[in-house]
N, C-alpha and C positions, 0 to 999 in steps of 0.2 A: 668277300663279304662275311662278316661275323654273324654266325647264327646263334641265337640265344635259345637254349633248350629249357623247357619248363621244369621247375623244381617241384617235386611232389612232397607235400607235407603229410606225414603219417599221423593219423588221429586215432587215439584209443577211445572207443565208444563203449560205455557201459549200458547195456540194454536190460531193462528191468521189466518183468511182466508177471501176470498171475499164472500159476501152474494149472494146467488143465486136469480133468479127471483121468485116472489111469486104472486099468483093470489089473489086479495082482492075484496070482494063483494062491489058493488057500494054504498050500504047504509052505509058502514063503512067509517067514517070520522075521520081523525087525527086532534085533536084540537091544538096540539103543533105548534107554529109558525115555519115557515121554517128557520128563522135565528137561532133558538135555537137547530136545529138538530145537533147532535154531528158529527164531521167529521170522516170519516173512519180511523181506527187505522192502521198506517203504520207498515209493518213487520220490525223487527229489522234488521239492516244491517249486524251485526255480528252473526255468527252461532256458535254452540258448536263445539269444535275441533274434528277432526277425527284422531285417533291415529294409524290407521292401517298401514300406510306407515312407520311411526316411529318404530313401533314394528317389521315390516319386516326388517328394517335396523339394529336395535340393538339387537334383540332377540337372534340371533345365538351366541352372545358372552357371554350370561348369562348361567351359569352352575348350575347344582344340585350337592350338596355336601352331601355325607352320611359318617358317621363315625362309626367305630366299635371298640370294645375292646375285648381282649383275656381273656377268662375265662377257668380255668382248669376244665376238665370233670372228672367224676368218672371213676375209672378203669374199664376195660372191664369185669372183674369178678364181677362187681357190689359192690365191697368192698369200704369202705371209703379210701380216699387218705392216703398212708402210710401203709395200711394193706397188700399191695401187696409185701412188703418187706419180704423176707424169714425169717429173724431173728425175725421180729415181729410176723409172723405166728407161728413160733416155740415157742415163748414166751407164746402166748395165748393157744397153745396146752398143754404145760407142766404145767402151773400154774393155768389155769382156765378151762381146759378141753373143750375149744371151738374148734369144728372141722372146721378148716379153710381149704378150698380146696387148694391143691398145684397147681401151674402153671408152665408149662414147659417154661424155659427161655433159650435163646441161649447162648452158651459160648462166652465170650469175647476173644479177641486175646490173653489175658494173662491167659486164662483158668479159669477165675473166673466168677461166675454168678452175674448179676446185676439186681436190681429191675427195672421193666419197667418204662420208662419216662411217666409222666402223659400227655396225649394229651391235646392240647389247642383248644378251639372252639371260632371262631369269633362270637360275638353277637352284634346285632345292638345297637348303642348308641344314635344316633341323626341324624336329617336331617336339612340341611341349604341350603344356596345359596351362589353364588359368581359370579365374572365376570372376563373375561380374559383382562389383561392390556398390554400384549405383545404377538406377534405372536409366540414366542418360548415357551409359556406355563406358564408364571407367572400369578397368579390369586389372587385377593384380596377378603377377606371375613372378618367375625368378629372373634376376638380371642375366644369368648365363643362358637363358632361353632366347633372349632377343639380342644378346651381345654380338656385334659385327654384322647384323642383318641389314640388308638394304630395303627389304619390304617385309612387313608382318601381316599375316592374314589370320583372321579369327573366324572360326566356324561354330555356330550354335548347334544345339541338339536337334533343332528342326531343319538343319542343313542350310540355313541362311549364312552367307559368307560376307565378311566385311574386310576392307583394307584398314589396318589400324595404324595409329600414330603413336610413336614412343614419346611419352611425356617426360620420362626421366628414368634412370636406373642407378642403383647404388651397389657396387661390387662388394663393399664390406659387409653388408647385410644380405646380399644376394636377392634384393627385392627390386622389381621394376613395375612401373605404372604405364599402361597403354590405354588408348581411347579409341572407341569406334563411334560412328555417327548413328546412334540408335535411340529409341525412346520406348518407355514402358517395358524395359527389359527385365527379365526375372533376375533377382539378386539374392545374395546370401546375407544373413545376419551374423554378427560377430559375438563370440563368447569371450570369456576372460581366461586367457592362457595362464594366468597366475593361480587360478583355482582348479586346474586340471589335477586329477588324482592318479597316481600310479595304479594300474590295474583296471581302469575304466575302459569301456569299449569305445572304439573310434572306427571311422571308415575313411578311405581315400578314394577319390574319383579322379580319373585322368585318362591319358592316352598312351599307355605303355606300348613301346614299339609301334606307335601309330594306331593302335586299336582303340578307337574313340569310345568314350563313355564306359570305361571299365571300372568296376567297383571292387575294392578289396577291403577286408576288415581285419581288425586285430585289437590289441590293447596298448595303453600307454605303458612303456617299459621303464622309463626313467624321465626325470625332469632336469633341466639346467645342465645338460651335457656340455662340457667345454671342448668345442671343436674350432673355436675362433675367438678373436679378441672381443667381438661385440655381440656374439650370438650365443646365449645359453639355450641350446637347441632342445626340442622335445624328442625323445627317443621312443620309437614304437616298433612293434613287430608286424606292422601292416606291410603287405607286399608292395614294394615300390620299385619300378624299373625305369630305364631310360625312356622318356616320353611322359612319365608321371610328373616330372619337374614342373613346379608352378601350380599344380593342382591343390585343392583344399584338403585339409585334415579336419574332419567334422565329428563333433560329439553326438551323443544320442538325442540331444535336443535340437539337432539340425543347425548348430552354430559352428562357424569356422573358428578353430582354435590354433591353426597353423598352416603354413605353406610347405608342402612336401618339397624338399630341396636336395637331400643327400642320402646316399646309402653307404654302408660299409660293405666292401666287396673285394674279393681276390680274383674274381672272374669277370667283373664288369656287370654282372647281374645280381639280383636280390639274393642275400644270404641270411635273411632273418633279422636284420637290423636296418632301420631307416630313421631319418632325422627330418624334423620340420622346424621352420622358422616360426617362433611364437607370433601369434597374430597381433598382440599388443605392440611388439617392436615393428612389425610390418606396417601397421597403420600409422605409427609415428613417422616412419620413413615415407610412406605414401603421401601423407599430408604435406611434408616438405617438398616432395617431388611435384605435387600438384600446384603448390604455391610458387616455387622458385625454379623447379626443374633440377635441383641438386639438393644434397643433404649436407648440412653444416654440423660439425661436431667440435667439441672442446678438447683441448690438450693442455698438459702442464709441463711437458718436456722432461720426462724421466724414463730411464730404462729400469725395469723391475724384474724380480725373480721371486720364486716361492720361499716361504719361511719354513725351514725344516724343524723337526722336533729338537735336534741338538742345538740349533741356533737359538730357538726360543728359550730353552733352558739356560743357555750360557748368558743370555741377555736379560733374564729375569721375567720374560713374558709368561703370563698365566697359561697360555696355550699357543700352539703353532698356527697363528692366523696372521693376516696382514699381507702387505706387499713389501719385499725388501728392495730398497733403492740401490741399484748397482751403479748407476751413472746419472749425473744431473747435467742437462744441456746448458751450456754456458749462455747466460743472458736470457734464458727461458723463464716462464712463470714460476717454476719451482725454485730455480736459482735465485730469482729476485725475492721470493717469499721466504727464503732461508732454509729450504730443504737441502740436506747434505747426503752424500753417498754413505751408506751404512744405516741410515734411518729406516725404520719400519713404519709404513703408513698403515695405521689401524682403523682410521675412520675418515670418511670424506663427507663433509656437510652433515656430520652426525650419524651417517649410515655406516655400520660396521663392515670392515673388509675381511671377509672370512677366508678368501683365497685371493691370490694375486690377480686372477682374471676378473675379479669384481671391480677393480679400480678403473681399468680402461672403459668399462661399460658405464660406470657412474660419471666419470669425467666426460666421456663422449656424449652423453645425453645432456650435459650442462651447456647452456648458451654461452658462446664466446663473449667475453667482456664482463661476465658475472663475477662477483666477489665470492670466494669460497673459503671454507675453513677446513684445513687438513690437520688431522691429529696424528702425530708421529711419536714413536717410542724411541728415545735416545738416552743412552747412559742410565738405563734403569728407571726412567720416568717418562710420563706422557706429557706432551706439550702441544698446544694449538698454534698453528701458523696460518696466516691469511695470505691469499694470493689471488691474482686475477687470471681467469681462464682465457687462454688464447685459442685461435681457430686452427683446427687441424688442416694441414695442407692436403691438396689433392694427391692421389697416388703417383701421378707422373712427376710432380715436383719432389716428392719424397724420394722416388727412385733416382732422380738426377742428383739430389743432395747426397744420397748414400754412395752413388757412384763416384762423386767428387771426393768424398771422405775416404773412399777406398783407394784413392790414387794420390797419396801424399808425395811430395818431392823427396826422392831418395838419391843417395850417391851411387854411382855405377860401381859394382863389385869388380874384383880382379879378372873375372871372366868376360867383363864388358856387358853385364846384365843388370837391369833394374826389374825386380819382380814384385808382385803383390799377391795377397791371399785370395782364395776363391770365396765367394759368398756362399751362404747355405743354399740359395736357389741354384747357383751354378753347380755345386756339388751334386745336388739332386738331379739336375738336368743331365750332367755328364756321368752320373752314377759312379762317382769316385769319393773316397774318404778324405783325400787331401791333395796337395800339389801346390805349385807356385806358377802363377801366370806371368809370362814375359810381357813387360810394359815397354822396355827399350832394349835393343840389342845392338851393340857396337863392338869394335875391336875384334878379339878372338871369337866371340860368340857370333858376330855378324859374318865373319869369314867361314864359320862352320855351317852357316845357313839358317841359324835361328832368327826368328822374327817376332814382332809383337803378336800376341794372341796364342802363341805356343804354350802348352802346359807341360811343365817339367815334373815328372813323376818320380824320378830316381836319380841320384848322383852317385856314380860308381855302384856300390852295393847297398847304399842306404836309401830307404824310401823317404821321399820329401813330404813333410806334413804341411808346411806353410812357408811363407816368404822369409820369416825371421829365422827359422831353422835352416833353410837353404843358405842364406847369407852367412850364418854361423859355420856351416860346413865348408863353404867356399873359403872363408877366412883361414881355415886350418889346412888348406891344400898346399902341397909343395909347389913352389913358384913355376918350375919348368916341367912339371909332370902333366902328361895328357890326361884329360878328364873325360869320362864316359857318362853321357846323360841319356836317360830314357825320356823321350819327348813325344807328346801326343799332339797331333795336328788334325783337326776334324775328327773322324772316326778311326784314324790309323795311328799307331804308335811305332816309333823306331828309335834305335840307338844313334846318338850323334856324338862324335868325338870332337872335343874342343882342345886345340893345341895352343898353348900360350905363345906370345910373340917370340920369335927367334928360332922356333922349331920348323 
């Protein structure tokens, strides 16, 4: 069990007060001139804020969310699942001599006996937070709080507990909408996350480590932090820990300006930096979830990158802004609209693109089917191109398409191998910088024991970076010389010798 130890914040407090009367001996003389005596320090006019009234006002609308999942239990006889079936018991008696105790089973209406249904037990899955946004029971939280849950339970501050229904969730924004059957519930009002100011006081309320109704305070540290394609997050120094996820970030007027969602941490606990989903974006998502149960976003079919200062100067751009088009999807909206690789998109529907991450947000918030104008910088001049926005595909379809693209048909190399590159996600999961994944193994490679899914990390004394480099190295091998490969399978790595045919 991982134990999170509290982190103490050291505060420097300046205490200013009036000096009291002091008796001084007559022989004691101060040599300092009267004109040089420092004037008394005036007490600061502004004091630290008191959040108690604010918490009394907004606290009742913040809820605790716990999730469970159903797991099959072992049968009441203590036998493994499936062994309660009479036919299986008879099989083990006749052919293995295993004495399996018989169980009495009630007759079904048709006169046949059936094996008992395996009971299911609810097991705790996680704890998070949320807040009520309507008196009839709609609640906002994070998508990762309810993801994979079989049941969701909401507890109010007055200890009333409800079973909640998941209306919808959106992984890209990490926003989810759930509903409980209640009425006249306390709810929170919304602020304008575009008007938040760096340095203003805010509070967070949630259930860190399951400790319900916990209040922490801090200030806005930064705005529009780029931590994802669609979320310019609000950064704060408010203490946020596991369990705070989904809780509100509230300004001094008692308005929600964000949903606490992420922290920067090397330990798993709070380290002074936390992030919140802006409430404006969260409400746009929740309205779609409430209406259709899903979120629809636009796409134009380009792969983009940042515009560096050197690139901007060489292309004659006044400053390094915009999104550099690295690849255009064949047959996509951008392709049909005339956008080319090497173009720099500087405006979308008249809105300037200051950095590349601005483009996916603007396009994503555009309704599919809408006609849009994209301004590109090409060959020293700006030009407007018109295109029709397409609908972004769900995550599962994108994953399947990327997987298909990552496996083009290739010729078998001289070792009998077809290999592919690792995706960035695979590199991160496997904690490696490179390598080549075996897609097909035949001939000499198959005889050596290689099989699909193996990861080749080294060929002889050369580290393998990707599939292309591996094939280039193989093409330069001596035809009849034994090759030594460092191969990883699962968590274990071993050397495998591949002997060409004839050895």
